[in-house]
PyMOL CGO cylinders between C-alpha atoms (Angstrom):
from pymol import cmd
from pymol.cgo import CYLINDER

trace = [
    CYLINDER, 55.61, 121.49, -21.67, 51.73, 120.35, -22.41, 0.3, 1, 1, 1, 1, 1, 1,
    CYLINDER, 51.73, 120.35, -22.41, 49.31, 121.74, -20.50, 0.3, 1, 1, 1, 1, 1, 1,
    CYLINDER, 49.31, 121.74, -20.50, 45.24, 121.94, -19.82, 0.3, 1, 1, 1, 1, 1, 1,
    CYLINDER, 45.24, 121.94, -19.82, 43.14, 124.02, -18.50, 0.3, 1, 1, 1, 1, 1, 1,
    CYLINDER, 43.14, 124.02, -18.50, 39.78, 123.22, -16.87, 0.3, 1, 1, 1, 1, 1, 1,
    CYLINDER, 39.78, 123.22, -16.87, 37.55, 126.22, -15.80, 0.3, 1, 1, 1, 1, 1, 1,
    CYLINDER, 37.55, 126.22, -15.80, 33.89, 127.02, -16.80, 0.3, 1, 1, 1, 1, 1, 1,
    CYLINDER, 33.89, 127.02, -16.80, 34.87, 130.54, -17.87, 0.3, 1, 1, 1, 1, 1, 1,
    CYLINDER, 34.87, 130.54, -17.87, 35.85, 131.16, -21.57, 0.3, 1, 1, 1, 1, 1, 1,
    CYLINDER, 35.85, 131.16, -21.57, 37.79, 134.52, -20.79, 0.3, 1, 1, 1, 1, 1, 1,
    CYLINDER, 37.79, 134.52, -20.79, 39.42, 132.99, -18.03, 0.3, 1, 1, 1, 1, 1, 1,
    CYLINDER, 39.42, 132.99, -18.03, 40.79, 129.99, -19.79, 0.3, 1, 1, 1, 1, 1, 1,
    CYLINDER, 40.79, 129.99, -19.79, 41.46, 132.47, -22.61, 0.3, 1, 1, 1, 1, 1, 1,
    CYLINDER, 41.46, 132.47, -22.61, 43.33, 134.85, -19.95, 0.3, 1, 1, 1, 1, 1, 1,
    CYLINDER, 43.33, 134.85, -19.95, 45.37, 131.94, -19.07, 0.3, 1, 1, 1, 1, 1, 1,
    CYLINDER, 45.37, 131.94, -19.07, 46.66, 130.68, -22.16, 0.3, 1, 1, 1, 1, 1, 1,
    CYLINDER, 46.66, 130.68, -22.16, 48.06, 134.21, -23.04, 0.3, 1, 1, 1, 1, 1, 1,
    CYLINDER, 48.06, 134.21, -23.04, 50.00, 134.12, -19.30, 0.3, 1, 1, 1, 1, 1, 1,
    CYLINDER, 50.00, 134.12, -19.30, 51.28, 130.55, -20.15, 0.3, 1, 1, 1, 1, 1, 1,
    CYLINDER, 51.28, 130.55, -20.15, 52.48, 131.50, -23.37, 0.3, 1, 1, 1, 1, 1, 1,
    CYLINDER, 52.48, 131.50, -23.37, 55.25, 133.52, -22.08, 0.3, 1, 1, 1, 1, 1, 1,
    CYLINDER, 55.25, 133.52, -22.08, 56.72, 130.12, -20.79, 0.3, 1, 1, 1, 1, 1, 1,
    CYLINDER, 56.72, 130.12, -20.79, 59.75, 129.37, -23.57, 0.3, 1, 1, 1, 1, 1, 1,
    CYLINDER, 59.75, 129.37, -23.57, 59.41, 125.52, -22.90, 0.3, 1, 1, 1, 1, 1, 1,
    CYLINDER, 59.41, 125.52, -22.90, 55.45, 125.35, -23.48, 0.3, 1, 1, 1, 1, 1, 1,
    CYLINDER, 55.45, 125.35, -23.48, 54.69, 123.23, -26.68, 0.3, 1, 1, 1, 1, 1, 1,
    CYLINDER, 54.69, 123.23, -26.68, 51.01, 122.67, -25.98, 0.3, 1, 1, 1, 1, 1, 1,
    CYLINDER, 51.01, 122.67, -25.98, 47.89, 124.29, -24.19, 0.3, 1, 1, 1, 1, 1, 1,
    CYLINDER, 47.89, 124.29, -24.19, 44.28, 122.93, -24.44, 0.3, 1, 1, 1, 1, 1, 1,
    CYLINDER, 44.28, 122.93, -24.44, 41.43, 124.39, -22.34, 0.3, 1, 1, 1, 1, 1, 1,
    CYLINDER, 41.43, 124.39, -22.34, 38.37, 122.47, -21.35, 0.3, 1, 1, 1, 1, 1, 1,
    CYLINDER, 38.37, 122.47, -21.35, 34.67, 123.67, -19.39, 0.3, 1, 1, 1, 1, 1, 1,
    CYLINDER, 34.67, 123.67, -19.39, 34.10, 120.74, -17.33, 0.3, 1, 1, 1, 1, 1, 1,
    CYLINDER, 34.10, 120.74, -17.33, 35.68, 118.13, -15.53, 0.3, 1, 1, 1, 1, 1, 1,
    CYLINDER, 35.68, 118.13, -15.53, 34.31, 115.28, -17.80, 0.3, 1, 1, 1, 1, 1, 1,
    CYLINDER, 34.31, 115.28, -17.80, 36.23, 117.09, -20.75, 0.3, 1, 1, 1, 1, 1, 1,
    CYLINDER, 36.23, 117.09, -20.75, 38.95, 117.23, -18.83, 0.3, 1, 1, 1, 1, 1, 1,
    CYLINDER, 38.95, 117.23, -18.83, 38.90, 113.21, -18.03, 0.3, 1, 1, 1, 1, 1, 1,
    CYLINDER, 38.90, 113.21, -18.03, 38.88, 112.36, -21.67, 0.3, 1, 1, 1, 1, 1, 1,
    CYLINDER, 38.88, 112.36, -21.67, 41.80, 114.43, -22.59, 0.3, 1, 1, 1, 1, 1, 1,
    CYLINDER, 41.80, 114.43, -22.59, 43.68, 112.79, -19.70, 0.3, 1, 1, 1, 1, 1, 1,
    CYLINDER, 43.68, 112.79, -19.70, 42.50, 109.40, -20.91, 0.3, 1, 1, 1, 1, 1, 1,
    CYLINDER, 42.50, 109.40, -20.91, 44.33, 110.08, -24.72, 0.3, 1, 1, 1, 1, 1, 1,
    CYLINDER, 44.33, 110.08, -24.72, 47.51, 112.48, -23.72, 0.3, 1, 1, 1, 1, 1, 1,
    CYLINDER, 47.51, 112.48, -23.72, 49.82, 112.73, -21.30, 0.3, 1, 1, 1, 1, 1, 1,
    CYLINDER, 49.82, 112.73, -21.30, 50.03, 116.40, -19.59, 0.3, 1, 1, 1, 1, 1, 1,
    CYLINDER, 50.03, 116.40, -19.59, 52.70, 118.10, -17.86, 0.3, 1, 1, 1, 1, 1, 1,
    CYLINDER, 52.70, 118.10, -17.86, 50.42, 119.88, -15.62, 0.3, 1, 1, 1, 1, 1, 1,
    CYLINDER, 50.42, 119.88, -15.62, 46.65, 120.67, -15.16, 0.3, 1, 1, 1, 1, 1, 1,
    CYLINDER, 46.65, 120.67, -15.16, 45.12, 123.70, -14.14, 0.3, 1, 1, 1, 1, 1, 1,
    CYLINDER, 45.12, 123.70, -14.14, 42.00, 123.15, -12.51, 0.3, 1, 1, 1, 1, 1, 1,
    CYLINDER, 42.00, 123.15, -12.51, 38.98, 125.20, -10.87, 0.3, 1, 1, 1, 1, 1, 1,
    CYLINDER, 38.98, 125.20, -10.87, 37.14, 124.39, -7.82, 0.3, 1, 1, 1, 1, 1, 1,
    CYLINDER, 37.14, 124.39, -7.82, 33.94, 125.82, -9.15, 0.3, 1, 1, 1, 1, 1, 1,
    CYLINDER, 33.94, 125.82, -9.15, 32.67, 123.69, -11.89, 0.3, 1, 1, 1, 1, 1, 1,
    CYLINDER, 32.67, 123.69, -11.89, 29.48, 122.83, -13.43, 0.3, 1, 1, 1, 1, 1, 1,
    CYLINDER, 29.48, 122.83, -13.43, 28.43, 119.48, -12.55, 0.3, 1, 1, 1, 1, 1, 1,
    CYLINDER, 28.43, 119.48, -12.55, 31.03, 117.25, -10.55, 0.3, 1, 1, 1, 1, 1, 1,
    CYLINDER, 31.03, 117.25, -10.55, 33.59, 119.91, -8.65, 0.3, 1, 1, 1, 1, 1, 1,
    CYLINDER, 33.59, 119.91, -8.65, 36.99, 120.37, -9.17, 0.3, 1, 1, 1, 1, 1, 1,
    CYLINDER, 36.99, 120.37, -9.17, 37.89, 118.99, -6.25, 0.3, 1, 1, 1, 1, 1, 1,
    CYLINDER, 37.89, 118.99, -6.25, 35.63, 115.87, -7.07, 0.3, 1, 1, 1, 1, 1, 1,
    CYLINDER, 35.63, 115.87, -7.07, 37.61, 115.78, -10.23, 0.3, 1, 1, 1, 1, 1, 1,
    CYLINDER, 37.61, 115.78, -10.23, 40.78, 115.86, -8.49, 0.3, 1, 1, 1, 1, 1, 1,
    CYLINDER, 40.78, 115.86, -8.49, 40.16, 113.17, -6.63, 0.3, 1, 1, 1, 1, 1, 1,
    CYLINDER, 40.16, 113.17, -6.63, 39.29, 111.12, -9.87, 0.3, 1, 1, 1, 1, 1, 1,
    CYLINDER, 39.29, 111.12, -9.87, 42.59, 112.16, -11.66, 0.3, 1, 1, 1, 1, 1, 1,
    CYLINDER, 42.59, 112.16, -11.66, 44.64, 111.35, -8.27, 0.3, 1, 1, 1, 1, 1, 1,
    CYLINDER, 44.64, 111.35, -8.27, 43.09, 108.05, -8.71, 0.3, 1, 1, 1, 1, 1, 1,
    CYLINDER, 43.09, 108.05, -8.71, 43.26, 107.18, -12.19, 0.3, 1, 1, 1, 1, 1, 1,
    CYLINDER, 43.26, 107.18, -12.19, 46.64, 108.81, -13.17, 0.3, 1, 1, 1, 1, 1, 1,
    CYLINDER, 46.64, 108.81, -13.17, 48.37, 109.26, -9.58, 0.3, 1, 1, 1, 1, 1, 1,
    CYLINDER, 48.37, 109.26, -9.58, 51.69, 110.85, -11.20, 0.3, 1, 1, 1, 1, 1, 1,
    CYLINDER, 51.69, 110.85, -11.20, 49.68, 114.00, -12.64, 0.3, 1, 1, 1, 1, 1, 1,
    CYLINDER, 49.68, 114.00, -12.64, 50.36, 117.04, -11.57, 0.3, 1, 1, 1, 1, 1, 1,
    CYLINDER, 50.36, 117.04, -11.57, 47.57, 119.68, -10.56, 0.3, 1, 1, 1, 1, 1, 1,
    CYLINDER, 47.57, 119.68, -10.56, 47.47, 123.17, -9.88, 0.3, 1, 1, 1, 1, 1, 1,
    CYLINDER, 47.47, 123.17, -9.88, 44.38, 124.50, -8.15, 0.3, 1, 1, 1, 1, 1, 1,
    CYLINDER, 44.38, 124.50, -8.15, 43.42, 127.97, -9.01, 0.3, 1, 1, 1, 1, 1, 1,
    CYLINDER, 43.42, 127.97, -9.01, 40.48, 128.90, -7.40, 0.3, 1, 1, 1, 1, 1, 1,
    CYLINDER, 40.48, 128.90, -7.40, 38.11, 131.87, -6.47, 0.3, 1, 1, 1, 1, 1, 1,
    CYLINDER, 38.11, 131.87, -6.47, 37.97, 130.71, -3.02, 0.3, 1, 1, 1, 1, 1, 1,
    CYLINDER, 37.97, 130.71, -3.02, 40.71, 132.22, -0.58, 0.3, 1, 1, 1, 1, 1, 1,
    CYLINDER, 40.71, 132.22, -0.58, 39.71, 130.45, 2.06, 0.3, 1, 1, 1, 1, 1, 1,
    CYLINDER, 39.71, 130.45, 2.06, 42.25, 127.86, 3.97, 0.3, 1, 1, 1, 1, 1, 1,
    CYLINDER, 42.25, 127.86, 3.97, 39.80, 124.87, 4.51, 0.3, 1, 1, 1, 1, 1, 1,
    CYLINDER, 39.80, 124.87, 4.51, 39.76, 124.51, 0.57, 0.3, 1, 1, 1, 1, 1, 1,
    CYLINDER, 39.76, 124.51, 0.57, 43.41, 124.35, -0.16, 0.3, 1, 1, 1, 1, 1, 1,
    CYLINDER, 43.41, 124.35, -0.16, 44.17, 122.05, 2.47, 0.3, 1, 1, 1, 1, 1, 1,
    CYLINDER, 44.17, 122.05, 2.47, 41.50, 119.42, 1.10, 0.3, 1, 1, 1, 1, 1, 1,
    CYLINDER, 41.50, 119.42, 1.10, 42.57, 119.73, -2.18, 0.3, 1, 1, 1, 1, 1, 1,
    CYLINDER, 42.57, 119.73, -2.18, 46.54, 119.35, -0.94, 0.3, 1, 1, 1, 1, 1, 1,
    CYLINDER, 46.54, 119.35, -0.94, 45.11, 116.20, 0.86, 0.3, 1, 1, 1, 1, 1, 1,
    CYLINDER, 45.11, 116.20, 0.86, 43.71, 115.25, -2.02, 0.3, 1, 1, 1, 1, 1, 1,
    CYLINDER, 43.71, 115.25, -2.02, 46.46, 115.12, -3.96, 0.3, 1, 1, 1, 1, 1, 1,
    CYLINDER, 46.46, 115.12, -3.96, 47.14, 118.44, -5.75, 0.3, 1, 1, 1, 1, 1, 1,
    CYLINDER, 47.14, 118.44, -5.75, 50.61, 120.13, -5.94, 0.3, 1, 1, 1, 1, 1, 1,
    CYLINDER, 50.61, 120.13, -5.94, 49.79, 123.54, -5.79, 0.3, 1, 1, 1, 1, 1, 1,
    CYLINDER, 49.79, 123.54, -5.79, 46.83, 125.89, -4.79, 0.3, 1, 1, 1, 1, 1, 1,
    CYLINDER, 46.83, 125.89, -4.79, 46.44, 129.73, -6.26, 0.3, 1, 1, 1, 1, 1, 1,
    CYLINDER, 46.44, 129.73, -6.26, 43.72, 132.33, -5.73, 0.3, 1, 1, 1, 1, 1, 1,
    CYLINDER, 43.72, 132.33, -5.73, 42.24, 133.57, -9.03, 0.3, 1, 1, 1, 1, 1, 1,
    CYLINDER, 42.24, 133.57, -9.03, 43.79, 137.35, -7.89, 0.3, 1, 1, 1, 1, 1, 1,
    CYLINDER, 43.79, 137.35, -7.89, 47.34, 136.15, -8.11, 0.3, 1, 1, 1, 1, 1, 1,
    CYLINDER, 47.34, 136.15, -8.11, 49.87, 138.00, -9.93, 0.3, 1, 1, 1, 1, 1, 1,
    CYLINDER, 49.87, 138.00, -9.93, 50.55, 136.63, -13.06, 0.3, 1, 1, 1, 1, 1, 1,
    CYLINDER, 50.55, 136.63, -13.06, 54.38, 136.00, -12.38, 0.3, 1, 1, 1, 1, 1, 1,
    CYLINDER, 54.38, 136.00, -12.38, 53.49, 134.18, -9.59, 0.3, 1, 1, 1, 1, 1, 1,
    CYLINDER, 53.49, 134.18, -9.59, 51.33, 131.77, -11.33, 0.3, 1, 1, 1, 1, 1, 1,
    CYLINDER, 51.33, 131.77, -11.33, 54.52, 131.17, -13.77, 0.3, 1, 1, 1, 1, 1, 1,
    CYLINDER, 54.52, 131.17, -13.77, 56.50, 130.25, -10.98, 0.3, 1, 1, 1, 1, 1, 1,
    CYLINDER, 56.50, 130.25, -10.98, 54.19, 127.97, -9.55, 0.3, 1, 1, 1, 1, 1, 1,
    CYLINDER, 54.19, 127.97, -9.55, 53.27, 126.46, -12.75, 0.3, 1, 1, 1, 1, 1, 1,
    CYLINDER, 53.27, 126.46, -12.75, 57.17, 126.00, -13.53, 0.3, 1, 1, 1, 1, 1, 1,
    CYLINDER, 57.17, 126.00, -13.53, 57.51, 124.44, -10.03, 0.3, 1, 1, 1, 1, 1, 1,
    CYLINDER, 57.51, 124.44, -10.03, 54.61, 121.92, -10.49, 0.3, 1, 1, 1, 1, 1, 1,
    CYLINDER, 54.61, 121.92, -10.49, 55.14, 121.15, -13.76, 0.3, 1, 1, 1, 1, 1, 1,
    CYLINDER, 55.14, 121.15, -13.76, 58.46, 119.34, -12.30, 0.3, 1, 1, 1, 1, 1, 1,
    CYLINDER, 58.46, 119.34, -12.30, 56.87, 117.53, -9.74, 0.3, 1, 1, 1, 1, 1, 1,
    CYLINDER, 56.87, 117.53, -9.74, 57.41, 120.38, -6.95, 0.3, 1, 1, 1, 1, 1, 1,
    CYLINDER, 57.41, 120.38, -6.95, 54.63, 121.54, -4.72, 0.3, 1, 1, 1, 1, 1, 1,
    CYLINDER, 54.63, 121.54, -4.72, 53.79, 125.24, -4.31, 0.3, 1, 1, 1, 1, 1, 1,
    CYLINDER, 53.79, 125.24, -4.31, 51.12, 127.23, -2.00, 0.3, 1, 1, 1, 1, 1, 1,
    CYLINDER, 51.12, 127.23, -2.00, 51.46, 131.19, -1.94, 0.3, 1, 1, 1, 1, 1, 1,
    CYLINDER, 51.46, 131.19, -1.94, 53.76, 132.58, 1.02, 0.3, 1, 1, 1, 1, 1, 1,
    CYLINDER, 53.76, 132.58, 1.02, 50.58, 134.21, 2.93, 0.3, 1, 1, 1, 1, 1, 1,
    CYLINDER, 50.58, 134.21, 2.93, 49.25, 130.51, 2.55, 0.3, 1, 1, 1, 1, 1, 1,
    CYLINDER, 49.25, 130.51, 2.55, 52.34, 128.77, 3.99, 0.3, 1, 1, 1, 1, 1, 1,
    CYLINDER, 52.34, 128.77, 3.99, 52.79, 131.10, 6.94, 0.3, 1, 1, 1, 1, 1, 1,
    CYLINDER, 52.79, 131.10, 6.94, 49.34, 130.60, 7.77, 0.3, 1, 1, 1, 1, 1, 1,
    CYLINDER, 49.34, 130.60, 7.77, 49.52, 126.76, 7.89, 0.3, 1, 1, 1, 1, 1, 1,
    CYLINDER, 49.52, 126.76, 7.89, 52.60, 126.86, 9.74, 0.3, 1, 1, 1, 1, 1, 1,
    CYLINDER, 52.60, 126.86, 9.74, 51.26, 129.18, 13.02, 0.3, 1, 1, 1, 1, 1, 1,
    CYLINDER, 51.26, 129.18, 13.02, 47.83, 126.88, 13.02, 0.3, 1, 1, 1, 1, 1, 1,
    CYLINDER, 47.83, 126.88, 13.02, 49.32, 123.55, 11.90, 0.3, 1, 1, 1, 1, 1, 1,
    CYLINDER, 49.32, 123.55, 11.90, 48.31, 120.73, 14.85, 0.3, 1, 1, 1, 1, 1, 1,
    CYLINDER, 48.31, 120.73, 14.85, 45.80, 123.16, 15.91, 0.3, 1, 1, 1, 1, 1, 1,
    CYLINDER, 45.80, 123.16, 15.91, 42.12, 122.32, 16.34, 0.3, 1, 1, 1, 1, 1, 1,
    CYLINDER, 42.12, 122.32, 16.34, 41.35, 124.69, 14.07, 0.3, 1, 1, 1, 1, 1, 1,
    CYLINDER, 41.35, 124.69, 14.07, 42.06, 122.15, 11.30, 0.3, 1, 1, 1, 1, 1, 1,
    CYLINDER, 42.06, 122.15, 11.30, 40.55, 119.03, 13.07, 0.3, 1, 1, 1, 1, 1, 1,
    CYLINDER, 40.55, 119.03, 13.07, 36.50, 120.12, 12.18, 0.3, 1, 1, 1, 1, 1, 1,
    CYLINDER, 36.50, 120.12, 12.18, 33.77, 118.11, 11.69, 0.3, 1, 1, 1, 1, 1, 1,
    CYLINDER, 33.77, 118.11, 11.69, 33.44, 118.97, 8.13, 0.3, 1, 1, 1, 1, 1, 1,
    CYLINDER, 33.44, 118.97, 8.13, 37.00, 116.95, 7.50, 0.3, 1, 1, 1, 1, 1, 1,
    CYLINDER, 37.00, 116.95, 7.50, 35.32, 113.70, 7.96, 0.3, 1, 1, 1, 1, 1, 1,
    CYLINDER, 35.32, 113.70, 7.96, 32.45, 114.34, 4.98, 0.3, 1, 1, 1, 1, 1, 1,
    CYLINDER, 32.45, 114.34, 4.98, 33.08, 113.21, 1.43, 0.3, 1, 1, 1, 1, 1, 1,
    CYLINDER, 33.08, 113.21, 1.43, 34.27, 115.20, -1.25, 0.3, 1, 1, 1, 1, 1, 1,
    CYLINDER, 34.27, 115.20, -1.25, 30.79, 115.41, -2.54, 0.3, 1, 1, 1, 1, 1, 1,
    CYLINDER, 30.79, 115.41, -2.54, 29.31, 116.08, 1.10, 0.3, 1, 1, 1, 1, 1, 1,
    CYLINDER, 29.31, 116.08, 1.10, 31.44, 118.65, 1.50, 0.3, 1, 1, 1, 1, 1, 1,
    CYLINDER, 31.44, 118.65, 1.50, 30.25, 120.28, -1.86, 0.3, 1, 1, 1, 1, 1, 1,
    CYLINDER, 30.25, 120.28, -1.86, 26.42, 120.33, -1.13, 0.3, 1, 1, 1, 1, 1, 1,
    CYLINDER, 26.42, 120.33, -1.13, 27.44, 121.48, 2.47, 0.3, 1, 1, 1, 1, 1, 1,
    CYLINDER, 27.44, 121.48, 2.47, 28.62, 124.45, 0.66, 0.3, 1, 1, 1, 1, 1, 1,
    CYLINDER, 28.62, 124.45, 0.66, 25.81, 125.35, -1.44, 0.3, 1, 1, 1, 1, 1, 1,
    CYLINDER, 25.81, 125.35, -1.44, 23.15, 124.47, 1.71, 0.3, 1, 1, 1, 1, 1, 1,
    CYLINDER, 23.15, 124.47, 1.71, 25.16, 127.09, 3.78, 0.3, 1, 1, 1, 1, 1, 1,
    CYLINDER, 25.16, 127.09, 3.78, 24.64, 129.24, 0.77, 0.3, 1, 1, 1, 1, 1, 1,
    CYLINDER, 24.64, 129.24, 0.77, 20.76, 129.27, 1.12, 0.3, 1, 1, 1, 1, 1, 1,
    CYLINDER, 20.76, 129.27, 1.12, 20.53, 127.17, -2.30, 0.3, 1, 1, 1, 1, 1, 1,
    CYLINDER, 20.53, 127.17, -2.30, 17.77, 124.76, -2.53, 0.3, 1, 1, 1, 1, 1, 1,
    CYLINDER, 17.77, 124.76, -2.53, 17.78, 121.17, -3.19, 0.3, 1, 1, 1, 1, 1, 1,
    CYLINDER, 17.78, 121.17, -3.19, 16.27, 121.89, -6.71, 0.3, 1, 1, 1, 1, 1, 1,
    CYLINDER, 16.27, 121.89, -6.71, 19.20, 124.26, -7.37, 0.3, 1, 1, 1, 1, 1, 1,
    CYLINDER, 19.20, 124.26, -7.37, 21.85, 122.13, -5.95, 0.3, 1, 1, 1, 1, 1, 1,
    CYLINDER, 21.85, 122.13, -5.95, 20.44, 119.05, -8.11, 0.3, 1, 1, 1, 1, 1, 1,
    CYLINDER, 20.44, 119.05, -8.11, 20.34, 120.71, -11.37, 0.3, 1, 1, 1, 1, 1, 1,
    CYLINDER, 20.34, 120.71, -11.37, 23.50, 122.40, -10.49, 0.3, 1, 1, 1, 1, 1, 1,
    CYLINDER, 23.50, 122.40, -10.49, 24.93, 118.89, -9.93, 0.3, 1, 1, 1, 1, 1, 1,
    CYLINDER, 24.93, 118.89, -9.93, 22.98, 116.73, -12.53, 0.3, 1, 1, 1, 1, 1, 1,
    CYLINDER, 22.98, 116.73, -12.53, 21.89, 114.94, -9.68, 0.3, 1, 1, 1, 1, 1, 1,
    CYLINDER, 21.89, 114.94, -9.68, 17.99, 114.43, -8.21, 0.3, 1, 1, 1, 1, 1, 1,
    CYLINDER, 17.99, 114.43, -8.21, 16.27, 116.41, -5.44, 0.3, 1, 1, 1, 1, 1, 1,
    CYLINDER, 16.27, 116.41, -5.44, 15.93, 113.14, -3.84, 0.3, 1, 1, 1, 1, 1, 1,
    CYLINDER, 15.93, 113.14, -3.84, 19.39, 112.48, -3.74, 0.3, 1, 1, 1, 1, 1, 1,
    CYLINDER, 19.39, 112.48, -3.74, 20.57, 115.72, -2.44, 0.3, 1, 1, 1, 1, 1, 1,
    CYLINDER, 20.57, 115.72, -2.44, 18.35, 115.53, 0.33, 0.3, 1, 1, 1, 1, 1, 1,
    CYLINDER, 18.35, 115.53, 0.33, 20.06, 111.93, 0.99, 0.3, 1, 1, 1, 1, 1, 1,
    CYLINDER, 20.06, 111.93, 0.99, 23.09, 113.75, 1.19, 0.3, 1, 1, 1, 1, 1, 1,
    CYLINDER, 23.09, 113.75, 1.19, 21.79, 116.38, 3.38, 0.3, 1, 1, 1, 1, 1, 1,
    CYLINDER, 21.79, 116.38, 3.38, 20.61, 113.92, 6.08, 0.3, 1, 1, 1, 1, 1, 1,
    CYLINDER, 20.61, 113.92, 6.08, 24.15, 112.45, 5.68, 0.3, 1, 1, 1, 1, 1, 1,
    CYLINDER, 24.15, 112.45, 5.68, 25.79, 115.52, 6.48, 0.3, 1, 1, 1, 1, 1, 1,
    CYLINDER, 25.79, 115.52, 6.48, 23.58, 116.34, 9.31, 0.3, 1, 1, 1, 1, 1, 1,
    CYLINDER, 23.58, 116.34, 9.31, 24.48, 113.47, 10.90, 0.3, 1, 1, 1, 1, 1, 1,
    CYLINDER, 24.48, 113.47, 10.90, 27.88, 113.42, 10.69, 0.3, 1, 1, 1, 1, 1, 1,
    CYLINDER, 27.88, 113.42, 10.69, 27.84, 116.97, 11.79, 0.3, 1, 1, 1, 1, 1, 1,
    CYLINDER, 27.84, 116.97, 11.79, 25.38, 116.75, 14.33, 0.3, 1, 1, 1, 1, 1, 1,
    CYLINDER, 25.38, 116.75, 14.33, 23.34, 119.64, 13.14, 0.3, 1, 1, 1, 1, 1, 1,
    CYLINDER, 23.34, 119.64, 13.14, 19.64, 119.63, 12.30, 0.3, 1, 1, 1, 1, 1, 1,
    CYLINDER, 19.64, 119.63, 12.30, 18.81, 122.86, 10.35, 0.3, 1, 1, 1, 1, 1, 1,
    CYLINDER, 18.81, 122.86, 10.35, 20.35, 124.29, 7.25, 0.3, 1, 1, 1, 1, 1, 1,
    CYLINDER, 20.35, 124.29, 7.25, 20.65, 127.61, 9.37, 0.3, 1, 1, 1, 1, 1, 1,
    CYLINDER, 20.65, 127.61, 9.37, 23.37, 125.25, 11.86, 0.3, 1, 1, 1, 1, 1, 1,
    CYLINDER, 23.37, 125.25, 11.86, 25.10, 124.34, 8.36, 0.3, 1, 1, 1, 1, 1, 1,
    CYLINDER, 25.10, 124.34, 8.36, 25.17, 128.02, 7.60, 0.3, 1, 1, 1, 1, 1, 1,
    CYLINDER, 25.17, 128.02, 7.60, 26.44, 129.42, 10.92, 0.3, 1, 1, 1, 1, 1, 1,
    CYLINDER, 26.44, 129.42, 10.92, 29.00, 126.85, 11.18, 0.3, 1, 1, 1, 1, 1, 1,
    CYLINDER, 29.00, 126.85, 11.18, 30.19, 127.59, 7.80, 0.3, 1, 1, 1, 1, 1, 1,
    CYLINDER, 30.19, 127.59, 7.80, 30.69, 130.99, 8.57, 0.3, 1, 1, 1, 1, 1, 1,
    CYLINDER, 30.69, 130.99, 8.57, 32.34, 130.60, 11.50, 0.3, 1, 1, 1, 1, 1, 1,
    CYLINDER, 32.34, 130.60, 11.50, 34.94, 128.46, 9.65, 0.3, 1, 1, 1, 1, 1, 1,
    CYLINDER, 34.94, 128.46, 9.65, 35.23, 130.77, 7.03, 0.3, 1, 1, 1, 1, 1, 1,
    CYLINDER, 35.23, 130.77, 7.03, 33.77, 128.17, 4.41, 0.3, 1, 1, 1, 1, 1, 1,
    CYLINDER, 33.77, 128.17, 4.41, 31.56, 130.70, 3.03, 0.3, 1, 1, 1, 1, 1, 1,
    CYLINDER, 31.56, 130.70, 3.03, 31.31, 134.35, 2.34, 0.3, 1, 1, 1, 1, 1, 1,
]
cmd.load_cgo(trace, "trace")
């Protein structure tokens, strides 16, 4: 089994490697710190599974997920994120992820998930599965933020967390003007007028802490 880990924290990558080495059929594990490095490796070698974080420097994990599934449709991707909210999992699964786990998951469950996803299966936690089953088809999952693109959704969260246009531009390697343009699109699509409205919406829908 060839595995690649994409996370911007070295200590997390090292810890994941130690856990994954417990699998008997692991042949090789590579770790990278951002999405661009991940894309370079995927372009030159076939991996059985990608462990991908959502919060990355530059392009977010969701944006990288979308690119990977467009270029290498059969790639198995397991999202391993700090974000526990159902909305992130749903968006990731819609974009083609094979599974979604939070970083407080027990190592034993991570190994089970990796085995299943690497064989082409799907994996989500029991708690998330129950939540999705209870709310399937409800209006809770048919909300304004669902119409946003991956980049718009990412900027929505940053704005709701109180980050300035300049801070967002630096984090995403885009200009303040571009961030402002995205903000205008978000406001128009969601029929909102102020950043405080965005923050209130995200809090009410459990998109931010």
